[in-house]
Each structure stands twice: as structure tokens, then as C-alpha cells.
C-alpha positions as a Python dict, from the first residue, in 0.01 Angstrom:
ca = {
    (1, 'I'): (0, 0, 0),
    (2, 'N'): (-21, 180, 330),
    (3, 'A'): (-176, -80, 560),
    (4, 'E'): (-180, -49, 937),
    (5, 'Y'): (-185, -376, 1131),
    (6, 'M'): (-238, -304, 1498),
    (7, 'G'): (-420, -470, 1781),
    (8, 'P'): (-553, -323, 2105),
    (9, 'Q'): (-224, -400, 2285),
    (10, 'G'): (7, -304, 1999),
    (11, 'R'): (148, -466, 1688),
    (12, 'F'): (35, -818, 1602),
    (13, 'V'): (292, -1096, 1626),
    (14, 'H'): (490, -1148, 1301),
    (15, 'I'): (316, -859, 1121),
    (16, 'P'): (550, -592, 979),
    (17, 'P'): (504, -234, 1099),
    (18, 'S'): (353, 23, 865),
    (19, 'I'): (682, 213, 841),
    (20, 'I'): (1005, 79, 695),
    (21, 'T'): (1248, -16, 971),
    (22, 'T'): (1572, -210, 1001),
    (23, 'D'): (1512, -336, 1354),
    (24, 'L'): (1229, -576, 1260),
    (25, 'D'): (1308, -925, 1386),
    (26, 'N'): (1206, -1176, 1118),
    (27, 'D'): (1431, -1445, 1261),
    (28, 'Y'): (1173, -1694, 1383),
    (29, 'E'): (1147, -2062, 1297),
    (30, 'I'): (792, -2134, 1411),
    (31, 'P'): (505, -1911, 1299),
    (32, 'W'): (300, -1774, 1589),
    (33, 'W'): (-5, -1992, 1513),
    (34, 'Q'): (207, -2306, 1564),
    (35, 'D'): (409, -2177, 1861),
    (36, 'Q'): (289, -2348, 2182),
    (37, 'S'): (399, -2051, 2394),
    (38, 'Y'): (102, -1855, 2253),
    (39, 'V'): (-156, -2123, 2338),
    (40, 'L'): (-408, -1992, 2590),
    (41, 'G'): (-623, -2302, 2621),
    (42, 'K'): (-794, -2579, 2432),
    (43, 'L'): (-1124, -2572, 2249),
    (44, 'T'): (-1391, -2808, 2370),
    (45, 'K'): (-1568, -3052, 2143),
    (46, 'K'): (-1900, -2940, 2291),
    (47, 'T'): (-2038, -2750, 2585),
    (48, 'R'): (-2337, -2865, 2782),
    (49, 'Q'): (-2545, -2752, 3075),
    (50, 'I'): (-2559, -2920, 3413),
    (51, 'R'): (-2785, -2841, 3707),
    (52, 'I'): (-2620, -2864, 4049),
    (53, 'I'): (-2863, -2893, 4340),
    (54, 'N'): (-2752, -2845, 4699),
    (55, 'T'): (-2981, -3075, 4899),
    (56, 'L'): (-2900, -2894, 5225),
    (57, 'N'): (-3046, -2556, 5127),
    (58, 'H'): (-3216, -2644, 4794),
    (59, 'H'): (-3005, -2391, 4602),
    (60, 'E'): (-2977, -2469, 4230),
    (61, 'A'): (-2711, -2350, 3990),
    (62, 'I'): (-2692, -2417, 3618),
    (63, 'L'): (-2341, -2425, 3478),
    (64, 'E'): (-2228, -2449, 3118),
    (65, 'V'): (-1938, -2694, 3118),
    (66, 'C'): (-1704, -2849, 2865),
    (67, 'S'): (-1770, -3213, 2781),
    (68, 'E'): (-1404, -3292, 2865),
    (69, 'E'): (-1409, -3130, 3213),
    (70, 'T'): (-1379, -3360, 3512),
    (71, 'L'): (-1611, -3318, 3806),
    (72, 'K'): (-1316, -3182, 4006),
    (73, 'E'): (-1282, -2904, 3750),
    (74, 'I'): (-1657, -2843, 3755),
    (75, 'R'): (-1647, -2835, 4136),
    (76, 'A'): (-1368, -2575, 4125),
    (77, 'R'): (-1593, -2354, 3913),
    (78, 'Y'): (-1892, -2422, 4141),
    (79, 'L'): (-1696, -2283, 4438),
    (80, 'E'): (-1822, -1941, 4325),
    (81, 'F'): (-2170, -2051, 4436),
    (82, 'N'): (-2068, -2258, 4741),
    (83, 'A'): (-1725, -2214, 4898),
    (84, 'H'): (-1770, -2546, 5083),
    (85, 'A'): (-1841, -2757, 4773),
    (86, 'A'): (-1556, -2992, 4866),
    (87, 'S'): (-1747, -3078, 5187),
    (88, 'Y'): (-2026, -3238, 4984),
    (89, 'T'): (-2069, -3578, 4824),
    (90, 'W'): (-2164, -3538, 4459),
    (91, 'K'): (-2428, -3788, 4345),
    (92, 'R'): (-2638, -3865, 4040),
    (93, 'L'): (-2949, -4082, 4086),
    (94, 'C'): (-2828, -4171, 4440),
    (95, 'N'): (-2491, -4297, 4311),
    (96, 'P'): (-2168, -4122, 4419),
    (97, 'L'): (-1978, -3974, 4127),
    (98, 'N'): (-1614, -4021, 4035),
    (99, 'M'): (-1466, -3673, 4069),
    (100, 'D'): (-1171, -3765, 3842),
    (101, 'A'): (-1403, -3852, 3552),
    (102, 'N'): (-1608, -3634, 3319),
    (103, 'L'): (-1988, -3634, 3291),
    (104, 'D'): (-2004, -3900, 3017),
    (105, 'E'): (-1771, -4130, 3211),
    (106, 'N'): (-2002, -4091, 3511),
    (107, 'G'): (-2303, -4199, 3301),
    (108, 'I'): (-2444, -3846, 3260),
    (109, 'I'): (-2488, -3855, 2885),
    (110, 'D'): (-2554, -3553, 2666),
    (111, 'E'): (-2898, -3591, 2508),
    (112, 'S'): (-2919, -3246, 2347),
    (113, 'E'): (-2870, -3379, 1991),
    (114, 'E'): (-3157, -3624, 2038),
    (115, 'F'): (-3381, -3345, 2169),
    (116, 'L'): (-3299, -3133, 1864),
    (117, 'S'): (-3379, -3423, 1630),
    (118, 'L'): (-3720, -3449, 1798),
    (119, 'G'): (-3787, -3078, 1756),
    (120, 'L'): (-3728, -2996, 2121),
    (121, 'P'): (-3490, -2727, 2244),
    (122, 'D'): (-3148, -2861, 2338),
    (123, 'D'): (-3201, -2741, 2698),
    (124, 'Y'): (-3538, -2918, 2728),
    (125, 'Y'): (-3387, -3137, 2999),
    (126, 'I'): (-3079, -3041, 3200),
    (127, 'P'): (-2931, -3332, 3398),
    (128, 'A'): (-2896, -3274, 3771),
    (129, 'I'): (-2620, -3352, 4017),
    (130, 'H'): (-2723, -3357, 4382),
    (131, 'L'): (-2486, -3241, 4654),
    (132, 'Y'): (-2514, -3406, 4996),
    (133, 'F'): (-2342, -3235, 5287),
    (134, 'N'): (-2074, -3429, 5475),
    (135, 'D'): (-2021, -3334, 5839),
    (136, 'D'): (-1644, -3329, 5794),
    (137, 'L'): (-1576, -3041, 6037),
    (138, 'T'): (-1399, -2825, 5779),
    (139, 'V'): (-1330, -2473, 5890),
    (140, 'G'): (-1533, -2210, 5706),
}
């Protein structure tokens, strides 16, 4: 069998080359799929959408976030839309949010499954987080 196993950046890990060679290193104890050095990230249980509304200028952004992400991590991604996002108080229904907690822990539950069971699209309602500007004199 003349099989060629190549990826865009070269030979796959732990796949023998198509030619016979004596310099192939088969001396590994952990296969690549169990080796933590090859882990790029973790898979999320579920993604969901969140609407972030800046109350100062009424700009809205919809982000798709992981259910496990904390609001600090979401804020870091929101910096693309507003470089001063750390100068805002993040609130939901007038209550300040815990930036070290995820959406569920802040009471922003994911209702997409219920919408689907009712025949509605899963993005029928996207929960909103309101940003209120703090006059904290940060340098822009």
C-alpha cells in the first residue's frame, strides 16, 4: 500500500512516512491524542449569544460566548468593540454583575432549549447586559 499521510504543515504526528526510513522515532509513551502538550483549548458544553448594550452611546454588540466563560473573559473579547470596557459597570436588570462568574451564575439563564421546544428559533430572545460608564479618569 502506497499511502501518503501529510498535513498542510508537514507529516502528521505519529504517522509513518510514505518511504521506508530508519530515522523514524517511534519511541513515545503517550499517543498524541492523550498528550497534554498538544492541547490547544477546551471544548465548551454550549455556546450562546449575549447582547451587550453601551448605555452611553447606545451601541449594541452581539457576541457568541461559551457557557463556561466568566464575564471578565467576555469583557476581554468585548474590548474589540470598546477599548474602555473596563471603565464600565456591567449590569443586568439594574443589578451589578459578578465579573468572576459566568452568565448562569449571574442569573442570566440560557432559554434557547425552551424556545426550540416551543417551535421558536433559539435566538428568539437574546439576553442583554447593560454597560454604565464610570467616570474613573482612565487614560484613553
